mmCIF file as gemmi writes it, N, C-alpha and C atoms, coordinates in Angstrom:
data_model
loop_
_atom_site.group_PDB
_atom_site.id
_atom_site.type_symbol
_atom_site.label_atom_id
_atom_site.label_alt_id
_atom_site.label_comp_id
_atom_site.label_asym_id
_atom_site.label_entity_id
_atom_site.label_seq_id
_atom_site.pdbx_PDB_ins_code
_atom_site.Cartn_x
_atom_site.Cartn_y
_atom_site.Cartn_z
_atom_site.occupancy
_atom_site.B_iso_or_equiv
_atom_site.pdbx_formal_charge
_atom_site.auth_seq_id
_atom_site.auth_asym_id
_atom_site.pdbx_PDB_model_num
ATOM 1 N N . ASN Axp A 1 ? 201.113 172.275 211.931 1 0 ? 1 A 1
ATOM 2 C CA . ASN Axp A 1 ? 201.901 172.082 213.132 1 0 ? 1 A 1
ATOM 3 C C . ASN Axp A 1 ? 202.523 170.693 213.077 1 0 ? 1 A 1
ATOM 4 N N . ASP Axp A 2 ? 203.83 170.62 212.984 1 0 ? 2 A 1
ATOM 5 C CA . ASP Axp A 2 ? 204.527 169.334 212.88 1 0 ? 2 A 1
ATOM 6 C C . ASP Axp A 2 ? 205.36 169.013 214.114 1 0 ? 2 A 1
ATOM 7 N N . ASP Axp A 3 ? 205.05 169.631 215.249 1 0 ? 3 A 1
ATOM 8 C CA . ASP Axp A 3 ? 205.874 169.411 216.437 1 0 ? 3 A 1
ATOM 9 C C . ASP Axp A 3 ? 205.455 168.195 217.252 1 0 ? 3 A 1
ATOM 10 N N . GLY Axp A 4 ? 204.466 167.459 216.783 1 0 ? 4 A 1
ATOM 11 C CA . GLY Axp A 4 ? 204.052 166.241 217.46 1 0 ? 4 A 1
ATOM 12 C C . GLY Axp A 4 ? 202.995 166.457 218.526 1 0 ? 4 A 1
ATOM 13 N N . SER Axp A 5 ? 202.602 167.714 218.786 1 0 ? 5 A 1
ATOM 14 C CA . SER Axp A 5 ? 201.627 167.979 219.834 1 0 ? 5 A 1
ATOM 15 C C . SER Axp A 5 ? 200.188 167.799 219.355 1 0 ? 5 A 1
ATOM 16 N N . GLU Axp A 6 ? 199.971 167.794 218.056 1 0 ? 6 A 1
ATOM 17 C CA . GLU Axp A 6 ? 198.626 167.625 217.52 1 0 ? 6 A 1
ATOM 18 C C . GLU Axp A 6 ? 198.279 166.146 217.426 1 0 ? 6 A 1
ATOM 19 N N . ASN Axp A 7 ? 197.014 165.844 217.615 1 0 ? 7 A 1
ATOM 20 C CA . ASN Axp A 7 ? 196.542 164.478 217.515 1 0 ? 7 A 1
ATOM 21 C C . ASN Axp A 7 ? 196.102 164.212 216.078 1 0 ? 7 A 1
ATOM 22 N N . TYR Axp A 8 ? 196.884 163.48 215.31 1 0 ? 8 A 1
ATOM 23 C CA . TYR Axp A 8 ? 196.575 163.204 213.908 1 0 ? 8 A 1
ATOM 24 C C . TYR Axp A 8 ? 195.602 162.035 213.826 1 0 ? 8 A 1
ATOM 25 N N . LYS Axp A 9 ? 194.591 162.186 212.946 1 0 ? 9 A 1
ATOM 26 C CA . LYS Axp A 9 ? 193.519 161.203 212.893 1 0 ? 9 A 1
ATOM 27 C C . LYS Axp A 9 ? 193.162 160.847 211.461 1 0 ? 9 A 1
ATOM 28 N N . CYS Axp A 10 ? 192.46 159.738 211.337 1 0 ? 10 A 1
ATOM 29 C CA . CYS Axp A 10 ? 191.854 159.373 210.061 1 0 ? 10 A 1
ATOM 30 C C . CYS Axp A 10 ? 190.609 160.245 209.911 1 0 ? 10 A 1
ATOM 31 N N . ARG Axp A 11 ? 190.599 161.106 208.891 1 0 ? 11 A 1
ATOM 32 C CA . ARG Axp A 11 ? 189.499 162.063 208.688 1 0 ? 11 A 1
ATOM 33 C C . ARG Axp A 11 ? 188.396 161.506 207.795 1 0 ? 11 A 1
ATOM 34 N N . ALA Axp A 12 ? 188.739 160.521 206.967 1 0 ? 12 A 1
ATOM 35 C CA . ALA Axp A 12 ? 187.752 159.871 206.107 1 0 ? 12 A 1
ATOM 36 C C . ALA Axp A 12 ? 188.333 158.537 205.66 1 0 ? 12 A 1
ATOM 37 N N . TRP Axp A 13 ? 187.456 157.582 205.378 1 0 ? 13 A 1
ATOM 38 C CA . TRP Axp A 13 ? 187.909 156.287 204.861 1 0 ? 13 A 1
ATOM 39 C C . TRP Axp A 13 ? 186.768 155.627 204.103 1 0 ? 13 A 1
ATOM 40 N N . VAL Axp A 14 ? 187.138 154.751 203.182 1 0 ? 14 A 1
ATOM 41 C CA . VAL Axp A 14 ? 186.125 154.02 202.435 1 0 ? 14 A 1
ATOM 42 C C . VAL Axp A 14 ? 186.684 152.704 201.918 1 0 ? 14 A 1
ATOM 43 N N . ASN Axp A 15 ? 185.838 151.701 201.897 1 0 ? 15 A 1
ATOM 44 C CA . ASN Axp A 15 ? 186.106 150.402 201.289 1 0 ? 15 A 1
ATOM 45 C C . ASN Axp A 15 ? 184.995 150.227 200.264 1 0 ? 15 A 1
ATOM 46 N N . PHE Axp A 16 ? 185.361 150.128 198.962 1 0 ? 16 A 1
ATOM 47 C CA . PHE Axp A 16 ? 184.32 150.017 197.949 1 0 ? 16 A 1
ATOM 48 C C . PHE Axp A 16 ? 184.674 149.045 196.839 1 0 ? 16 A 1
ATOM 49 N N . ASN Axp A 17 ? 183.624 148.596 196.14 1 0 ? 17 A 1
ATOM 50 C CA . ASN Axp A 17 ? 183.766 147.732 194.98 1 0 ? 17 A 1
ATOM 51 C C . ASN Axp A 17 ? 183.864 148.64 193.764 1 0 ? 17 A 1
ATOM 52 N N . GLY Axp A 18 ? 184.972 148.583 193.029 1 0 ? 18 A 1
ATOM 53 C CA . GLY Axp A 18 ? 185.181 149.441 191.88 1 0 ? 18 A 1
ATOM 54 C C . GLY Axp A 18 ? 184.85 148.795 190.549 1 0 ? 18 A 1
ATOM 55 N N . THR Axp A 19 ? 184.121 147.687 190.556 1 0 ? 19 A 1
ATOM 56 C CA . THR Axp A 19 ? 183.733 147.03 189.3 1 0 ? 19 A 1
ATOM 57 C C . THR Axp A 19 ? 182.233 147.158 189.092 1 0 ? 19 A 1
ATOM 58 N N . GLY Axp A 20 ? 181.807 147.138 187.832 1 0 ? 20 A 1
ATOM 59 C CA . GLY Axp A 20 ? 180.376 147.242 187.536 1 0 ? 20 A 1
ATOM 60 C C . GLY Axp A 20 ? 179.819 148.537 188.079 1 0 ? 20 A 1
ATOM 61 N N . THR Axp A 21 ? 178.711 148.449 188.809 1 0 ? 21 A 1
ATOM 62 C CA . THR Axp A 21 ? 178.163 149.615 189.497 1 0 ? 21 A 1
ATOM 63 C C . THR Axp A 21 ? 178.935 149.791 190.788 1 0 ? 21 A 1
ATOM 64 N N . VAL Axp A 22 ? 179.68 150.883 190.885 1 0 ? 22 A 1
ATOM 65 C CA . VAL Axp A 22 ? 180.516 151.134 192.059 1 0 ? 22 A 1
ATOM 66 C C . VAL Axp A 22 ? 179.649 151.156 193.31 1 0 ? 22 A 1
ATOM 67 N N . ALA Axp A 23 ? 180.103 150.434 194.352 1 0 ? 23 A 1
ATOM 68 C CA . ALA Axp A 23 ? 179.305 150.335 195.569 1 0 ? 23 A 1
ATOM 69 C C . ALA Axp A 23 ? 180.193 150.434 196.805 1 0 ? 23 A 1
ATOM 70 N N . ILE Axp A 24 ? 179.81 151.313 197.736 1 0 ? 24 A 1
ATOM 71 C CA . ILE Axp A 24 ? 180.514 151.446 199.007 1 0 ? 24 A 1
ATOM 72 C C . ILE Axp A 24 ? 180.115 150.291 199.914 1 0 ? 24 A 1
ATOM 73 N N . ARG Axp A 25 ? 181.122 149.583 200.454 1 0 ? 25 A 1
ATOM 74 C CA . ARG Axp A 25 ? 180.861 148.509 201.422 1 0 ? 25 A 1
ATOM 75 C C . ARG Axp A 25 ? 180.726 149.098 202.821 1 0 ? 25 A 1
ATOM 76 N N . ALA Axp A 26 ? 181.652 150.006 203.164 1 0 ? 26 A 1
ATOM 77 C CA . ALA Axp A 26 ? 181.654 150.664 204.474 1 0 ? 26 A 1
ATOM 78 C C . ALA Axp A 26 ? 182.477 151.933 204.337 1 0 ? 26 A 1
ATOM 79 N N . SER Axp A 27 ? 182.164 152.939 205.172 1 0 ? 27 A 1
ATOM 80 C CA . SER Axp A 27 ? 182.898 154.2 205.063 1 0 ? 27 A 1
ATOM 81 C C . SER Axp A 27 ? 182.701 155.062 206.287 1 0 ? 27 A 1
ATOM 82 N N . GLY Axp A 28 ? 183.502 156.106 206.369 1 0 ? 28 A 1
ATOM 83 C CA . GLY Axp A 28 ? 183.363 157.138 207.381 1 0 ? 28 A 1
ATOM 84 C C . GLY Axp A 28 ? 183.689 158.478 206.738 1 0 ? 28 A 1
ATOM 85 N N . ASN Axp A 29 ? 182.81 159.451 206.848 1 0 ? 29 A 1
ATOM 86 C CA . ASN Axp A 29 ? 182.959 160.787 206.266 1 0 ? 29 A 1
ATOM 87 C C . ASN Axp A 29 ? 183.094 160.755 204.742 1 0 ? 29 A 1
ATOM 88 N N . VAL Axp A 30 ? 182.491 159.769 204.105 1 0 ? 30 A 1
ATOM 89 C CA . VAL Axp A 30 ? 182.458 159.695 202.64 1 0 ? 30 A 1
ATOM 90 C C . VAL Axp A 30 ? 180.997 159.72 202.21 1 0 ? 30 A 1
ATOM 91 N N . ALA Axp A 31 ? 180.652 160.735 201.405 1 0 ? 31 A 1
ATOM 92 C CA . ALA Axp A 31 ? 179.275 160.905 200.949 1 0 ? 31 A 1
ATOM 93 C C . ALA Axp A 31 ? 178.95 159.98 199.784 1 0 ? 31 A 1
ATOM 94 N N . SER Axp A 32 ? 179.93 159.825 198.864 1 0 ? 32 A 1
ATOM 95 C CA . SER Axp A 32 ? 179.684 159.013 197.674 1 0 ? 32 A 1
ATOM 96 C C . SER Axp A 32 ? 180.989 158.752 196.943 1 0 ? 32 A 1
ATOM 97 N N . ILE Axp A 33 ? 180.913 157.834 195.977 1 0 ? 33 A 1
ATOM 98 C CA . ILE Axp A 33 ? 182.009 157.532 195.064 1 0 ? 33 A 1
ATOM 99 C C . ILE Axp A 33 ? 181.498 157.832 193.661 1 0 ? 33 A 1
ATOM 100 N N . THR Axp A 34 ? 182.301 158.529 192.873 1 0 ? 34 A 1
ATOM 101 C CA . THR Axp A 34 ? 181.961 158.775 191.48 1 0 ? 34 A 1
ATOM 102 C C . THR Axp A 34 ? 182.849 157.903 190.613 1 0 ? 34 A 1
ATOM 103 N N . ASP Axp A 35 ? 182.241 157.129 189.721 1 0 ? 35 A 1
ATOM 104 C CA . ASP Axp A 35 ? 182.985 156.3 188.779 1 0 ? 35 A 1
ATOM 105 C C . ASP Axp A 35 ? 183.277 157.16 187.551 1 0 ? 35 A 1
ATOM 106 N N . ASN Axp A 36 ? 184.551 157.498 187.33 1 0 ? 36 A 1
ATOM 107 C CA . ASN Axp A 36 ? 184.952 158.376 186.231 1 0 ? 36 A 1
ATOM 108 C C . ASN Axp A 36 ? 185.321 157.62 184.962 1 0 ? 36 A 1
ATOM 109 N N . GLY Axp A 37 ? 185.136 156.315 184.969 1 0 ? 37 A 1
ATOM 110 C CA . GLY Axp A 37 ? 185.562 155.485 183.849 1 0 ? 37 A 1
ATOM 111 C C . GLY Axp A 37 ? 186.474 154.4 184.378 1 0 ? 37 A 1
ATOM 112 N N . VAL Axp A 38 ? 187.012 153.603 183.51 1 0 ? 38 A 1
ATOM 113 C CA . VAL Axp A 38 ? 187.824 152.446 183.917 1 0 ? 38 A 1
ATOM 114 C C . VAL Axp A 38 ? 188.992 152.884 184.797 1 0 ? 38 A 1
ATOM 115 N N . GLY Axp A 39 ? 189.042 152.325 186.004 1 0 ? 39 A 1
ATOM 116 C CA . GLY Axp A 39 ? 190.156 152.536 186.917 1 0 ? 39 A 1
ATOM 117 C C . GLY Axp A 39 ? 190.273 153.921 187.511 1 0 ? 39 A 1
ATOM 118 N N . SER Axp A 40 ? 189.237 154.754 187.458 1 0 ? 40 A 1
ATOM 119 C CA . SER Axp A 40 ? 189.297 156.114 187.989 1 0 ? 40 A 1
ATOM 120 C C . SER Axp A 40 ? 188.055 156.408 188.826 1 0 ? 40 A 1
ATOM 121 N N . TYR Axp A 41 ? 188.283 156.864 190.068 1 0 ? 41 A 1
ATOM 122 C CA . TYR Axp A 41 ? 187.189 157.089 191.002 1 0 ? 41 A 1
ATOM 123 C C . TYR Axp A 41 ? 187.42 158.384 191.768 1 0 ? 41 A 1
ATOM 124 N N . THR Axp A 42 ? 186.337 159.106 192.051 1 0 ? 42 A 1
ATOM 125 C CA . THR Axp A 42 ? 186.405 160.27 192.925 1 0 ? 42 A 1
ATOM 126 C C . THR Axp A 42 ? 185.707 159.914 194.225 1 0 ? 42 A 1
ATOM 127 N N . VAL Axp A 43 ? 186.429 160.077 195.335 1 0 ? 43 A 1
ATOM 128 C CA . VAL Axp A 43 ? 185.879 159.862 196.664 1 0 ? 43 A 1
ATOM 129 C C . VAL Axp A 43 ? 185.428 161.23 197.17 1 0 ? 43 A 1
ATOM 130 N N . ASN Axp A 44 ? 184.127 161.409 197.38 1 0 ? 44 A 1
ATOM 131 C CA . ASN Axp A 44 ? 183.543 162.682 197.799 1 0 ? 44 A 1
ATOM 132 C C . ASN Axp A 44 ? 183.313 162.679 199.309 1 0 ? 44 A 1
ATOM 133 N N . PHE Axp A 45 ? 183.854 163.695 199.992 1 0 ? 45 A 1
ATOM 134 C CA . PHE Axp A 45 ? 183.761 163.773 201.447 1 0 ? 45 A 1
ATOM 135 C C . PHE Axp A 45 ? 182.413 164.331 201.899 1 0 ? 45 A 1
ATOM 136 N N . THR Axp A 46 ? 181.929 163.848 203.031 1 0 ? 46 A 1
ATOM 137 C CA . THR Axp A 46 ? 180.726 164.391 203.648 1 0 ? 46 A 1
ATOM 138 C C . THR Axp A 46 ? 181.039 165.761 204.258 1 0 ? 46 A 1
ATOM 139 N N . THR Axp A 47 ? 182.117 165.83 205.03 1 0 ? 47 A 1
ATOM 140 C CA . THR Axp A 47 ? 182.576 167.072 205.642 1 0 ? 47 A 1
ATOM 141 C C . THR Axp A 47 ? 183.893 167.457 204.985 1 0 ? 47 A 1
ATOM 142 N N . VAL Axp A 48 ? 183.998 168.69 204.5 1 0 ? 48 A 1
ATOM 143 C CA . VAL Axp A 48 ? 185.205 169.117 203.781 1 0 ? 48 A 1
ATOM 144 C C . VAL Axp A 48 ? 186.429 169.118 204.69 1 0 ? 48 A 1
ATOM 145 N N . MET Axp A 49 ? 187.582 168.949 204.068 1 0 ? 49 A 1
ATOM 146 C CA . MET Axp A 49 ? 188.857 169.019 204.783 1 0 ? 49 A 1
ATOM 147 C C . MET Axp A 49 ? 189.242 170.488 204.967 1 0 ? 49 A 1
ATOM 148 N N . GLN Axp A 50 ? 190.085 170.765 205.958 1 0 ? 50 A 1
ATOM 149 C CA . GLN Axp A 50 ? 190.501 172.154 206.207 1 0 ? 50 A 1
ATOM 150 C C . GLN Axp A 50 ? 191.376 172.698 205.087 1 0 ? 50 A 1
ATOM 151 N N . ASP Axp A 51 ? 192.075 171.809 204.389 1 0 ? 51 A 1
ATOM 152 C CA . ASP Axp A 51 ? 192.869 172.167 203.218 1 0 ? 51 A 1
ATOM 153 C C . ASP Axp A 51 ? 193.138 170.885 202.444 1 0 ? 51 A 1
ATOM 154 N N . ALA Axp A 52 ? 193.873 170.976 201.358 1 0 ? 52 A 1
ATOM 155 C CA . ALA Axp A 52 ? 194.156 169.794 200.531 1 0 ? 52 A 1
ATOM 156 C C . ALA Axp A 52 ? 195.531 169.203 200.828 1 0 ? 52 A 1
ATOM 157 N N . ASN Axp A 53 ? 196.078 169.499 201.992 1 0 ? 53 A 1
ATOM 158 C CA . ASN Axp A 53 ? 197.417 169.021 202.36 1 0 ? 53 A 1
ATOM 159 C C . ASN Axp A 53 ? 197.367 167.783 203.253 1 0 ? 53 A 1
ATOM 160 N N . TYR Axp A 54 ? 196.382 166.937 203.065 1 0 ? 54 A 1
ATOM 161 C CA . TYR Axp A 54 ? 196.254 165.699 203.816 1 0 ? 54 A 1
ATOM 162 C C . TYR Axp A 54 ? 197.034 164.58 203.128 1 0 ? 54 A 1
ATOM 163 N N . SER Axp A 55 ? 197.089 163.442 203.761 1 0 ? 55 A 1
ATOM 164 C CA . SER Axp A 55 ? 197.702 162.261 203.167 1 0 ? 55 A 1
ATOM 165 C C . SER Axp A 55 ? 196.588 161.287 202.78 1 0 ? 55 A 1
ATOM 166 N N . ALA Axp A 56 ? 196.577 160.89 201.525 1 0 ? 56 A 1
ATOM 167 C CA . ALA Axp A 56 ? 195.604 159.911 201.044 1 0 ? 56 A 1
ATOM 168 C C . ALA Axp A 56 ? 196.329 158.576 200.866 1 0 ? 56 A 1
ATOM 169 N N . VAL Axp A 57 ? 195.92 157.586 201.638 1 0 ? 57 A 1
ATOM 170 C CA . VAL Axp A 57 ? 196.513 156.256 201.573 1 0 ? 57 A 1
ATOM 171 C C . VAL Axp A 57 ? 195.565 155.374 200.759 1 0 ? 57 A 1
ATOM 172 N N . VAL Axp A 58 ? 196.071 154.783 199.683 1 0 ? 58 A 1
ATOM 173 C CA . VAL Axp A 58 ? 195.233 154.061 198.734 1 0 ? 58 A 1
ATOM 174 C C . VAL Axp A 58 ? 195.759 152.648 198.539 1 0 ? 58 A 1
ATOM 175 N N . SER Axp A 59 ? 194.849 151.674 198.518 1 0 ? 59 A 1
ATOM 176 C CA . SER Axp A 59 ? 195.221 150.308 198.158 1 0 ? 59 A 1
ATOM 177 C C . SER Axp A 59 ? 194.071 149.698 197.364 1 0 ? 59 A 1
ATOM 178 N N . ALA Axp A 60 ? 194.407 148.809 196.468 1 0 ? 60 A 1
ATOM 179 C CA . ALA Axp A 60 ? 193.374 148.164 195.653 1 0 ? 60 A 1
ATOM 180 C C . ALA Axp A 60 ? 193.886 146.824 195.154 1 0 ? 60 A 1
ATOM 181 N N . GLY Axp A 61 ? 192.955 145.955 194.814 1 0 ? 61 A 1
ATOM 182 C CA . GLY Axp A 61 ? 193.376 144.672 194.277 1 0 ? 61 A 1
ATOM 183 C C . GLY Axp A 61 ? 192.22 143.82 193.823 1 0 ? 61 A 1
ATOM 184 N N . ASP Axp A 62 ? 192.567 142.812 193.077 1 0 ? 62 A 1
ATOM 185 C CA . ASP Axp A 62 ? 191.58 141.844 192.598 1 0 ? 62 A 1
ATOM 186 C C . ASP Axp A 62 ? 192.136 140.431 192.668 1 0 ? 62 A 1
ATOM 187 N N . GLY Axp A 63 ? 193.206 140.262 193.422 1 0 ? 63 A 1
ATOM 188 C CA . GLY Axp A 63 ? 193.844 138.96 193.505 1 0 ? 63 A 1
ATOM 189 C C . GLY Axp A 63 ? 194.879 138.753 192.425 1 0 ? 63 A 1
ATOM 190 N N . GLY Axp A 64 ? 194.938 139.676 191.458 1 0 ? 64 A 1
ATOM 191 C CA . GLY Axp A 64 ? 195.92 139.596 190.38 1 0 ? 64 A 1
ATOM 192 C C . GLY Axp A 64 ? 197.226 140.254 190.776 1 0 ? 64 A 1
ATOM 193 N N . ALA Axp A 65 ? 198.206 140.084 189.972 1 0 ? 65 A 1
ATOM 194 C CA . ALA Axp A 65 ? 199.525 140.65 190.24 1 0 ? 65 A 1
ATOM 195 C C . ALA Axp A 65 ? 199.677 142.008 189.554 1 0 ? 65 A 1
ATOM 196 N N . ASN Axp A 66 ? 200.652 142.761 190.005 1 0 ? 66 A 1
ATOM 197 C CA . ASN Axp A 66 ? 201.074 143.998 189.353 1 0 ? 66 A 1
ATOM 198 C C . ASN Axp A 66 ? 199.987 145.065 189.263 1 0 ? 66 A 1
ATOM 199 N N . ARG Axp A 67 ? 199.241 145.27 190.328 1 0 ? 67 A 1
ATOM 200 C CA . ARG Axp A 67 ? 198.26 146.349 190.379 1 0 ? 67 A 1
ATOM 201 C C . ARG Axp A 67 ? 198.926 147.588 190.974 1 0 ? 67 A 1
ATOM 202 N N . ILE Axp A 68 ? 198.706 148.723 190.346 1 0 ? 68 A 1
ATOM 203 C CA . ILE Axp A 68 ? 199.265 149.985 190.8 1 0 ? 68 A 1
ATOM 204 C C . ILE Axp A 68 ? 198.107 150.906 191.144 1 0 ? 68 A 1
ATOM 205 N N . THR Axp A 69 ? 198.15 151.526 192.314 1 0 ? 69 A 1
ATOM 206 C CA . THR Axp A 69 ? 197.126 152.486 192.701 1 0 ? 69 A 1
ATOM 207 C C . THR Axp A 69 ? 197.783 153.811 192.995 1 0 ? 69 A 1
ATOM 208 N N . GLY Axp A 70 ? 197.017 154.874 192.911 1 0 ? 70 A 1
ATOM 209 C CA . GLY Axp A 70 ? 197.586 156.158 193.213 1 0 ? 70 A 1
ATOM 210 C C . GLY Axp A 70 ? 196.565 157.26 193.311 1 0 ? 70 A 1
ATOM 211 N N . VAL Axp A 71 ? 197.043 158.386 193.85 1 0 ? 71 A 1
ATOM 212 C CA . VAL Axp A 71 ? 196.246 159.594 193.979 1 0 ? 71 A 1
ATOM 213 C C . VAL Axp A 71 ? 196.523 160.461 192.765 1 0 ? 71 A 1
ATOM 214 N N . GLN Axp A 72 ? 195.468 160.949 192.124 1 0 ? 72 A 1
ATOM 215 C CA . GLN Axp A 72 ? 195.622 161.77 190.932 1 0 ? 72 A 1
ATOM 216 C C . GLN Axp A 72 ? 195.33 163.238 191.194 1 0 ? 72 A 1
ATOM 217 N N . ASN Axp A 73 ? 194.503 163.543 192.223 1 0 ? 73 A 1
ATOM 218 C CA . ASN Axp A 73 ? 194.198 164.93 192.564 1 0 ? 73 A 1
ATOM 219 C C . ASN Axp A 73 ? 193.563 164.967 193.952 1 0 ? 73 A 1
ATOM 220 N N . MET Axp A 74 ? 193.896 165.999 194.733 1 0 ? 74 A 1
ATOM 221 C CA . MET Axp A 74 ? 193.336 166.161 196.069 1 0 ? 74 A 1
ATOM 222 C C . MET Axp A 74 ? 192.77 167.568 196.209 1 0 ? 74 A 1
ATOM 223 N N . THR Axp A 75 ? 191.517 167.671 196.677 1 0 ? 75 A 1
ATOM 224 C CA . THR Axp A 75 ? 190.892 168.952 196.972 1 0 ? 75 A 1
ATOM 225 C C . THR Axp A 75 ? 190.299 168.869 198.374 1 0 ? 75 A 1
ATOM 226 N N . THR Axp A 76 ? 189.699 169.941 198.845 1 0 ? 76 A 1
ATOM 227 C CA . THR Axp A 76 ? 189.078 169.914 200.173 1 0 ? 76 A 1
ATOM 228 C C . THR Axp A 76 ? 187.784 169.104 200.188 1 0 ? 76 A 1
ATOM 229 N N . THR Axp A 77 ? 187.194 168.883 199.024 1 0 ? 77 A 1
ATOM 230 C CA . THR Axp A 77 ? 185.911 168.183 198.962 1 0 ? 77 A 1
ATOM 231 C C . THR Axp A 77 ? 185.994 166.751 198.45 1 0 ? 77 A 1
ATOM 232 N N . SER Axp A 78 ? 187.139 166.385 197.838 1 0 ? 78 A 1
ATOM 233 C CA . SER Axp A 78 ? 187.245 165.036 197.27 1 0 ? 78 A 1
ATOM 234 C C . SER Axp A 78 ? 188.694 164.683 196.969 1 0 ? 78 A 1
ATOM 235 N N . VAL Axp A 79 ? 188.892 163.401 196.691 1 0 ? 79 A 1
ATOM 236 C CA . VAL Axp A 79 ? 190.195 162.92 196.233 1 0 ? 79 A 1
ATOM 237 C C . VAL Axp A 79 ? 189.95 162.012 195.028 1 0 ? 79 A 1
ATOM 238 N N . LEU Axp A 80 ? 190.745 162.208 193.984 1 0 ? 80 A 1
ATOM 239 C CA . LEU Axp A 80 ? 190.651 161.415 192.759 1 0 ? 80 A 1
ATOM 240 C C . LEU Axp A 80 ? 191.722 160.337 192.834 1 0 ? 80 A 1
ATOM 241 N N . VAL Axp A 81 ? 191.303 159.068 192.719 1 0 ? 81 A 1
ATOM 242 C CA . VAL Axp A 81 ? 192.229 157.945 192.822 1 0 ? 81 A 1
ATOM 243 C C . VAL Axp A 81 ? 192.065 157.035 191.61 1 0 ? 81 A 1
ATOM 244 N N . GLY Axp A 82 ? 193.077 156.216 191.35 1 0 ? 82 A 1
ATOM 245 C CA . GLY Axp A 82 ? 193.01 155.331 190.204 1 0 ? 82 A 1
ATOM 246 C C . GLY Axp A 82 ? 193.747 154.034 190.416 1 0 ? 82 A 1
ATOM 247 N N . SER Axp A 83 ? 193.498 153.082 189.516 1 0 ? 83 A 1
ATOM 248 C CA . SER Axp A 83 ? 194.179 151.789 189.555 1 0 ? 83 A 1
ATOM 249 C C . SER Axp A 83 ? 194.505 151.355 188.135 1 0 ? 83 A 1
ATOM 250 N N . GLN Axp A 84 ? 195.615 150.668 188.008 1 0 ? 84 A 1
ATOM 251 C CA . GLN Axp A 84 ? 196 150.156 186.695 1 0 ? 84 A 1
ATOM 252 C C . GLN Axp A 84 ? 196.845 148.918 186.842 1 0 ? 84 A 1
ATOM 253 N N . SER Axp A 85 ? 196.893 148.153 185.777 1 0 ? 85 A 1
ATOM 254 C CA . SER Axp A 85 ? 197.819 147.028 185.696 1 0 ? 85 A 1
ATOM 255 C C . SER Axp A 85 ? 199.107 147.598 185.117 1 0 ? 85 A 1
ATOM 256 N N . THR Axp A 86 ? 200.03 146.76 184.759 1 0 ? 86 A 1
ATOM 257 C CA . THR Axp A 86 ? 201.288 147.256 184.211 1 0 ? 86 A 1
ATOM 258 C C . THR Axp A 86 ? 201.113 147.898 182.84 1 0 ? 86 A 1
ATOM 259 N N . SER Axp A 87 ? 199.974 147.649 182.164 1 0 ? 87 A 1
ATOM 260 C CA . SER Axp A 87 ? 199.828 148.177 180.806 1 0 ? 87 A 1
ATOM 261 C C . SER Axp A 87 ? 198.564 149.006 180.55 1 0 ? 87 A 1
ATOM 262 N N . ALA Axp A 88 ? 197.572 148.98 181.472 1 0 ? 88 A 1
ATOM 263 C CA . ALA Axp A 88 ? 196.323 149.698 181.22 1 0 ? 88 A 1
ATOM 264 C C . ALA Axp A 88 ? 195.575 149.957 182.519 1 0 ? 88 A 1
ATOM 265 N N . THR Axp A 89 ? 194.683 150.946 182.506 1 0 ? 89 A 1
ATOM 266 C CA . THR Axp A 89 ? 193.839 151.177 183.67 1 0 ? 89 A 1
ATOM 267 C C . THR Axp A 89 ? 192.859 150.011 183.805 1 0 ? 89 A 1
ATOM 268 N N . VAL Axp A 90 ? 192.523 149.675 185.048 1 0 ? 90 A 1
ATOM 269 C CA . VAL Axp A 90 ? 191.635 148.547 185.315 1 0 ? 90 A 1
ATOM 270 C C . VAL Axp A 90 ? 190.706 148.859 186.482 1 0 ? 90 A 1
ATOM 271 N N . ASP Axp A 91 ? 189.497 148.312 186.421 1 0 ? 91 A 1
ATOM 272 C CA . ASP Axp A 91 ? 188.589 148.347 187.562 1 0 ? 91 A 1
ATOM 273 C C . ASP Axp A 91 ? 188.983 147.21 188.492 1 0 ? 91 A 1
ATOM 274 N N . VAL Axp A 92 ? 188.827 147.429 189.793 1 0 ? 92 A 1
ATOM 275 C CA . VAL Axp A 92 ? 189.159 146.382 190.767 1 0 ? 92 A 1
ATOM 276 C C . VAL Axp A 92 ? 188.023 146.249 191.779 1 0 ? 92 A 1
ATOM 277 N N . PRO Axp A 93 ? 187.77 145.023 192.262 1 0 ? 93 A 1
ATOM 278 C CA . PRO Axp A 93 ? 186.673 144.818 193.192 1 0 ? 93 A 1
ATOM 279 C C . PRO Axp A 93 ? 186.969 145.275 194.623 1 0 ? 93 A 1
ATOM 280 N N . PHE Axp A 94 ? 188.234 145.429 194.969 1 0 ? 94 A 1
ATOM 281 C CA . PHE Axp A 94 ? 188.587 145.835 196.33 1 0 ? 94 A 1
ATOM 282 C C . PHE Axp A 94 ? 189.424 147.105 196.277 1 0 ? 94 A 1
ATOM 283 N N . PHE Axp A 95 ? 188.826 148.235 196.683 1 0 ? 95 A 1
ATOM 284 C CA . PHE Axp A 95 ? 189.512 149.526 196.672 1 0 ? 95 A 1
ATOM 285 C C . PHE Axp A 95 ? 189.319 150.16 198.043 1 0 ? 95 A 1
ATOM 286 N N . ASN Axp A 96 ? 190.432 150.651 198.613 1 0 ? 96 A 1
ATOM 287 C CA . ASN Axp A 96 ? 190.412 151.245 199.951 1 0 ? 96 A 1
ATOM 288 C C . ASN Axp A 96 ? 191.14 152.58 199.932 1 0 ? 96 A 1
ATOM 289 N N . VAL Axp A 97 ? 190.541 153.577 200.585 1 0 ? 97 A 1
ATOM 290 C CA . VAL Axp A 97 ? 191.156 154.899 200.678 1 0 ? 97 A 1
ATOM 291 C C . VAL Axp A 97 ? 191 155.387 202.112 1 0 ? 97 A 1
ATOM 292 N N . ALA Axp A 98 ? 192.079 155.924 202.685 1 0 ? 98 A 1
ATOM 293 C CA . ALA Axp A 98 ? 192.033 156.528 204.024 1 0 ? 98 A 1
ATOM 294 C C . ALA Axp A 98 ? 192.678 157.904 203.935 1 0 ? 98 A 1
ATOM 295 N N . ILE Axp A 99 ? 192.047 158.887 204.551 1 0 ? 99 A 1
ATOM 296 C CA . ILE Axp A 99 ? 192.551 160.259 204.567 1 0 ? 99 A 1
ATOM 297 C C . ILE Axp A 99 ? 193.028 160.553 205.973 1 0 ? 99 A 1
ATOM 298 N N . VAL Axp A 100 ? 194.301 160.905 206.109 1 0 ? 100 A 1
ATOM 299 C CA . VAL Axp A 100 ? 194.888 161.203 207.415 1 0 ? 100 A 1
ATOM 300 C C . VAL Axp A 100 ? 195.335 162.658 207.417 1 0 ? 100 A 1
ATOM 301 N N . ARG Axp A 101 ? 195.018 163.356 208.515 1 0 ? 101 A 1
ATOM 302 C CA . ARG Axp A 101 ? 195.419 164.765 208.648 1 0 ? 101 A 1
ATOM 303 C C . ARG Axp A 101 ? 195.619 165.072 210.097 1 0 ? 101 A 1
């Protein structure tokens, strides 16, 4: 329903450290983070989404320049996100994901 009558909300969010042993700092409706290797993380939801047509807002950084973040796959149970520099995937200490639907 896109007529503006629905109340759109943040359905899940997480702030985590993506370096070393991945650690959640704070979250809502996030059960865990899976470290898939350098610069790749799966955010696992506590409560599944109604479908995979949500918006995943991603940001990450380490104080360095030219960091690129993005969504690689979205399902009802998780979202796969990643980070890279201009030339290679990288782990970052500050990673944030918000799911809006």
